[in-house]
C-alpha positions, 0 to 999 in steps of 0.5 A, a space after each residue: 250061317 255055317 261058313 260065315 264067308 264075306 262072299 256069301 254076305 255080299 251075294 245076299 246083298 246083291 240078290 236083294 239089290 236085284 230082287 231076287 231075294 226080299 229083306 222079309 224072306 231073309 229075315 224069315 230064313 233067319 227066324 230061328 237064329 234070331 230068337 234062338 235060346 243059344 247066345 251064339 246063335 243069336 249073335 250069328 243071326 243078328 250079325 249076318 242081318 246087320 252085315 247084309 243091310 250094311 251092303 244093301 242099297 238104301 232104296 231097298 229098305 222102305 219106311 215100314 221095314 226101317 221101323 221094324 228093324 229099328 225096334 228089333 235092334 233097340 230091343 237086342 241092346 240089352 242082350 250081351 250076346 247081341 248088343 255088338 251086332 245090333 249096334 252095327 245094325 243101328 249105325 247102318 239104319 241111322 244113315 237111311 233116308 227112311 230113318 226119322 226123327 221118331 227113330 232117332 230118339 228111340 235109338 238114342 234113349 236105347 243107347 243111354 239105357 242099355 250100353 255101358 260104355 266102360 265095359 266095351 272095347 274101343 271098336 264098340 264104343 267107336 260105333 256108339 259114338 259114330 251113331 251118336 254123331 249121326 244122330 246129333 247131325 241129322 236130328 238135332 232138334 229131335 234130340 234136343 226135344 228130350 231136354 235135359 235127359 239128352 245132355 245127362 244121357 250123353 254124359 253117361 255115355 262119354 265119361 272116361 273115354 280115352 281112345 283118340 279116335 273116339 275122342 274126335 267124335 266126342 269132342 265134336 258132339 260136345 261142341 254141338 251140345 254147348 252151342 245148340 242145347 240148353 246146358 246151364 244145368 250141366 255146365 260143370 259136368 260137361 266141363 269135367 268130361 272135357 277139360 280132364 283131357 287138357 293138355 293133350 299129351 297123345 303121341 301117335 304111334 309110328 305108322 299109325 293107319 288112322 292118321 290122327 295127330 296131336 294137333 288134330 286132338 288139340 284143335 278139337 279140344 280147343 273147339 270144345 273149351 271155346 264153345 261157350 263163355 260159361 267155361 271161362 270162370 271154370 277154366 281160367 283158374 285151371 289154366 293158370 294152375 296148369 301153366 304154373 305147374 308146368 313151368 315152375 322155373 320160369 321167371 317173369 318176362 322170360 317166355 319158354 319159346 317164341 310160340 308160347 310168348 305170341 300166345 301169351 301176348 294174344 291172350 293178354 290182349 283179348 283179356 284187355 279188350 274184354 275188361 277195358 271197353 272204352 275206359 279205365 275206370 273198372 280196373 285201372 290198377 291192373 294196367 297201372 301195375 303192368 305198365 309200372 312193371 314194364 317201365 321198371 325193367 326199361 330202366 335197363 334198356 339193354 337187358 334181354 328182359 327189356 325187349 319182352 317188356 316192350 312187347 307187352 307194352 306194344 300188345 297194350 297199344 293194339 288193344 283199346 283206345 283208353 289202354 293205348 293212350 295210357 300205355 303210350 303216355 307211360 312208356 314214350 316219355 320214359 324212353 325219350 328221357 332215357 335217350 337224352 341222358 348222357 349215362 345212357 349214350 351207349 344204349 341209345 340204339 336199344 332205346 331207339 329200337 324200343 321206341 320203334 316198337 311202340 311206333 310200329 304197334 301204333 301203325 299196325 293198329 291204325 292200318 287194321 282198323 277202321 278208326 283213323 289215327 287223327 281220331 285219336 292222335 295218341 302220339 301227337 304230344 310226343 311227335 317233336 321229341 320222337 322226330 328229334 330223337 330219330 333225326 339225332 339217331 341218324 348222325 351216328 353209325 351205331 343208331 342209324 338203322 334203328 333211327 331209320 326204322 323208326 322214321 319208316 313207321 312214323 311216316 307211314 302213320 297217315 296224319 302224324 307228320 306234317 308235309 314240312 316235317 316229312 320234307 325235312 326227313 327226306 332232306 336229312 336222309 338224302 344226305 346219307 345217300 350222297 356221293 360221299 356216303 359209305 353206307 353198308 348194304 343193310 343201312 342203305 336198305 333201311 334208308 331206302 325203305 323210309 324213302 319208299 314209304 314216303 314215296 307212296 304218300 308224297 311221291 312228288 316230294 321224293 321226285 323233287 328232292 331225292 330223284 333230282 339229286 340222284 340223277 344229277 349225280 349220275 355221270 353223262 359218260 362212264 368213269 375210267 377203268 381206274 376210277 373205282 370210287 366213281 364206278 361204285 358211286 353210279 352203281 349205288 345210285 342205280 341200286 337206289 333208283 331201282 328200289 324206289 322207282 317202281 312206284 307208278 308216280 315215279 316211274 315215268 320220270 325214271 324212264 325219261 331220265 335214264 333213257 336220256 342218260 343212255 342216249 348221252 353215253 352212247 353218243 358220247 362214245 361215238 364222238 370219241 372215235 375221231 379223237 382217240 387211238 384204237 386202244 383208248 377207244 376200246 377201253 372207253 367203249 368197254 367202260 361205257 358198255 358196262 355203264 350202259 349195261 348197269 342202266 338197262 339192268 336197273 330198268 329191267 329190275 324195275 320192270 320186273 318188280 312192277 310186273 310182279 306186283 301187278 302195276 296197271 300203268 306199265 302198258 302206257 309206257 311200252 310204245 315209248 320204251 320200245 321205241 327208244 330201245 330200238 332206236 338206240 340199238 338200231 343206230 349203233 347196228 348201222 354205224 360203220 365204226 362198230 367199236 364205238 357203237 356200244 348198244 350193240 354189244 351182246 351183253 346189252 342186247 341180252 338185257 334189252 331182250 329182257 326188257 322187251 319181254 316184260 313190256 310186250 307181255 303186257 300189251 294187248 292183242 290189238 296193240 301187239 298186232 301192228 307191232 308184229 307187222 312192223 317187226 317183220 317189215 323192219 327185219 325184212 326190209 330194214 325200215 325201223 322208223 315205224 318202231 323207233 318213231 324217228 328217222 335214222 341219222 345220216 351216219 347210221 343207215 341199215 340198207 336191207 333187212 338184218 336177216 338178209 345174207 349180205 347183212 354184217 354181224 352187228 346188224 344180224 344181232 338185232 335178231 335177239 330183239 326180234 326174238 324177244 318180241 316174237 316170244 311175247 306175242 299173244 297166241 291170238 296175235 296173227 303172223 303178219 306174213 303171207 305164208 307162215 309155213 314158208 316164212 318159218 322154212 326161211 328162218 330155219 334156213 337162216 338159223 342153220 346157214 347164215 347165223 354167224 354166232 351161237 347167240 344169233 342161231 339160238 335166237 332164230 330157234 326161239 323164234 321158230 319154236 315159239 311161232 310153231 308152238 302158238 300156230 301149230 294147227 295151221 302150220 302143217 305144211 311146215 311140220 311136213 317139209 320143215 322137219 325133213 329139211 333140218 333132219 337132212 342137215 343133221 344127217 348130212 355128211 357134207 355139213 361140219 360137226 358144228 353145223 350138225 350140232 346146230 341142226 340137232 338143237 334146232 330139231 330139239 326146239 321144234 320138237 319141244 314146241 310140239 311136245 308140250 302142246 301134245 301135238 300128234 307127231 311130237 313122239 315121232 320127232 322125239 324118236 328120231 333123236 334116238 336114231 342118231 345114237 348110231 352115229 358116233 359123231 353126234 350121238 352124245 349131242 343127241 343124247 344130251 338134248 333128250 333131257 332138255 326136251 322136258 326141261 323148263 325153259 323161259 321161252 315156251 311157258 304159259 307166261 309167254 302165251 304158249 300152249 303148254 298141255 303136258 310133258 311126255 314121260 315115254 322117253 324114259 321107258 324108251 331108254 329102258 327098253 332100247 338099252 336092254 336091246 342094244 349090244 353096242 357099248 358106244 350106243 350104251 353110253 349114248 343111252 347113259 348120257 340120255 338117261 342122265 340128262 333126263 333124270 336131271 330134267 324131270 319137272 317135278 311140279 308138272 309130273 305130280 303124282 307120276 314123279 314117284 313112279 318115274 323116279 322109282 323106275 329110273 333108280 331101279 334102272 340106274 342100280 342095274 346100270 352101276 358099272 356103266 354109270 362108273 364108266 360114264 364118270 370116265 367120259 371126257 365130256 365134263 358136262 356128262 360126268 356132272 349129269 352122271 354124278 347128279 344121277 348117282 346123287 339122286 340114287 344114293 339119296 333116295 330112301 326107298 331105293 335098293 342100295 345093294 348095287 351101290 354097296 357092291 361098287 362102292 370102293 370103285 365109285 368112291 375112287 372115281 368120285 375123288 378123281 372128279 373132285 379136281 376138274 371143272 367147278 360144276 363137276 367138282 361140287 356134284 362129285 362132292 355132293 355125291 361123296 357126301 351122301 354115300 355114307 348114308 346109303 352104304 354100310 360103314 364096313 363097305 366104306 371103311 377101307 376108303 375112309 382115310 383116303 377120302 378124308 386125305 383127298 378132301 383136305 386138298 379141296 379145302 383150299 379151293 379158290 371157289 367158296 362153294 367148293 370149299 363149303 361142300 368140301 367141308 361138309 363132306 369131310 365132316 360126314 366122313 369123319 363122323 361115320 364109324 364113330 
C-alpha cells in the first residue's frame, strides 16, 4: 500500500495463483483501508483489490467470493472516492465464469443508480460502457427481464457521450436494444441519442494509437439507424433536411460525385421497391412525375444531364415488374422517335447509348433474378425498332460502337431475339470484319464482344458463318514482304480468332483449321526450295516463319485464356495438339535443306514451348507417364512416332537422338521442346530411365560440352533443375557427384571464359532447385558462389547470379508442380559480413554487384513480414557503401550499373532510411547519374528514375548547385528516340524545375 508498485501487485496475484496467499486473507489485510474514514485510504484499498483481481486466474475466484465481491463493489459506487476503482473491479468481475445473471442485474441497476456519466472522465466512462457491453452480451435475457427500466437506465447513462472509443461501444449496445428489446415506448429517446451523431464528422488525430477511423464510426452508426424500421418515419425527414442543408447549390440531376450518385440511385430503388410491390395503384403519380422529368431532359440527349436521367430510368427498370414496364414503355419509344428524326442526326450516338443503358439494365435485372425474361417480355414490343436502330447504327463510324454495345446486350437477354434475328445480326457484324475492314482496335473489340456473346448461346452460328469466313480469308502461304495490307489482314483475323475461340464449342474447329493451315505453310516453303534462288528462298522463309509464328502465338493465347478461365475441355485435345506440333517440328529438324524448314526457327520453338507447357500441365499423372517414356525414348533414339502418331517422311528422318554428339544443330534445338514437356510434369510422374542420377550427369555434360547455343544450354539447365527439384530425395548420387563435376568446369583453367560462365549458370539452376525446396545442402552450394569472388575472370558473373537464386522464374514454380517451400535470406547477411572482412577492392566490387543483384531480386510476396527487416538492413548497408555504389556506376558492365542505380533508387525512395549519406555524396551522385542517362535504354530509364527521386531525399541547399546542370542535361534526353526515356526525362525534369520554388 505504501509503494503502490506494479511488481508487488503482480507478486500478490502470483501468490494467490500458487495458493501461497488466499483472496480472503488479502481482503482481511486490506480491511482497515477498505473501511477507513479517510477517502484516500479507501481509494487505495479498493484500487489495490481491483488490481489484484484483474491479474488473478479466474479459477481462484469461486462463486461465493464472486457474490461477496460484487456486493462490495456495488456498495462502493456511491462513494466518490471509491467509485472509479470499484468500476474497475466490477469490469473484472463481469468477465468471470462465476458471475451469474443475478449479479448482472444487480450491477446494471447499481450503475444506473450511482454513476453520473457527465461528471466522469473519458477513461471512467469507457469502463462503464465496456461493462455494459459485457452484460448485454452475456446476460441479455436477464437484463431484458428488467423491462422498460433497462432501456430507460441505459438512456440515462449514454446521453451526451462524445468520445469515439466510447461511441463504438454505445452504438453496438443500442443496436442490441433496438433488435432484442421491447423499445416501442422509447423509440423517440433512442432515436435522439443516436441520430444526433449523424453525419459523422470525426477525423482521427495523426498517429492515433486507438486506430478508430471515421469509416468505423460511420458503419457503427449506420448499423444502429438501420436496426429498426421504427426509425424510418423519424429519420427520413431529417435525412432530407440535412441533405438539402449540406448541398444548397446542387441542382436536380447534378450529383456531387460518383459515390453519392450511386448511393442515391440505390436509395431510390429501395424506396420504389417498398412503395410498389406488384402494381402502380398506390402512388402512380410519383413514378409518372419521375419519368416525365427524365423524358423532358432526354429531349436534349446530348446534354450532360441526359446521362443522369437515363441512370434514373435504368434504376427504375431494375426494381419491380410494374415499374419496369412503365419506365420502358415511357422511355424507349421516346428515344426511338428521337433517333429517326432528321434534326437529331448529330445526336444519334448519344441516343443509342441511352437506349443501350436501358437494355443493359434489363439484361442485368433478369440475369440476377430467378424470373426469366420470357415471363415478362418488357422489351418485346420495341424489339424490331431497337434492332433496326442498332443495325442502322452499324452503318456509320460515329455510331458504330454505341450500336455494337447495344446489340451485345440484346443478344445476351435470353428469349428476346429469335434464331433468325441473331443470324441476321451475325451477318451484319461479319461485314465489319471483312478483308476490307478498317476498324480501329476499339471498334473491333466491340464487334468481337457481340460475337463472343452470341457464341455462348449459339456457337454453331458463329462457327458456320463467322469462323468459316475468317478461316477462308487466311492465306495458305504468307504474303510477300511488301504486301503490308495482306499481312495486316491475317494479323487482324488471328486476333479475332483469339478473342472468339476459347469458347469450348469453337475450340475444336479452331485447332483443326489452324494446324491444317500451319502444315500447308510449312510444306509450301519446302516445295519452294527447288524453284527459288537462295535469296528468294530466304525471304520467303522469313515471311512464312513470321506467319507461322503468328498462328502459333494465337493458339498459345487461346490456350492461356482457357487455362485462366478453368475450362475443363482442354485435356481431350492434348494428345492431338502435342502430336501435330511435334510432327511439324521434327519433320523440319530432319530435313537436309534447313533454310526451308521454318518450323525449327528459334522464335517458333519458343512459342511451341509455351503451348506444350499449357497442354501438359493439365494432363494427369497417368497420362503424363507414357508421354514421359516416349519423350525420353525419342530424344535418346530419334523415334518420335509414338508422340506424333505418324511415320516420318522419306525426306525427313532423324537417325539417332537429338542429344547424340553427331546430331546437327537443328535437331539439337528440339531440346527446347523436351525441356517444356519436362518442366510441366507432375512430381508423381516417374522418370522413365534406369538411373535418374546417371541420366542427369549425362544431361549436365551435354549442356556444358555439346549444346551449341545459349538457348540449347538454357533448356538443358531447365531440365536438370526441374528434375532435381521434384525428385531430390532420390537423387543423392547426383548431388554428391554432379555438383563437383560442374564445379570442376567452373574452376578449370582449361575451359574458355564462355564455358566457365555457362557452368556458373548451370550451378545456379541446380542450386536454386535445392534452395527453394529447403534442401539441407542448398546453403553450402550458395556459399560456393562467394568463393568465386577471388577469381577476377568470373567474379562478376558469380556475383550477378546471386540475385537470380531468389528471383522468381517461370520454371521452378508451384504451377509447374515444383517443390517450393521457402526462399533463403541468409545471403544478404553473408554479403554484409564478408564485405566488412575483405580488403580487396576488386572483391568488394564483386560484393557490390551481388548486393545490387540481390536487392532487385528479393520477392516481397514471399518474404512477407521479413521483407521490411531485410529492406532496412540492405538500406543501412547501402548508405555505408555509398562511395562504392558511386564507384559501381563507373563499371563497364551496363547491367551492373543498372542494378546499382535501381538499388540507389530504392534507398532514396525509402522514407525510413537515413539519408545523410545521400546528402553527403549528392553532388558526385548527380554528376555520375547524368553520365548514365546517355547509354543503354534500360540504364537510361533507371538513371532518370533515380535522379527524379533524389530531390525528395536530399535537402535543396545540397542539390541547388547542380540544378541548372541537371535541367540542361535532361533537356538532351527529351529528344531520345525511345518513348519511355522521353517520358521519364519529362517527369524528372519537372521534379527538378519544381525544387526550391
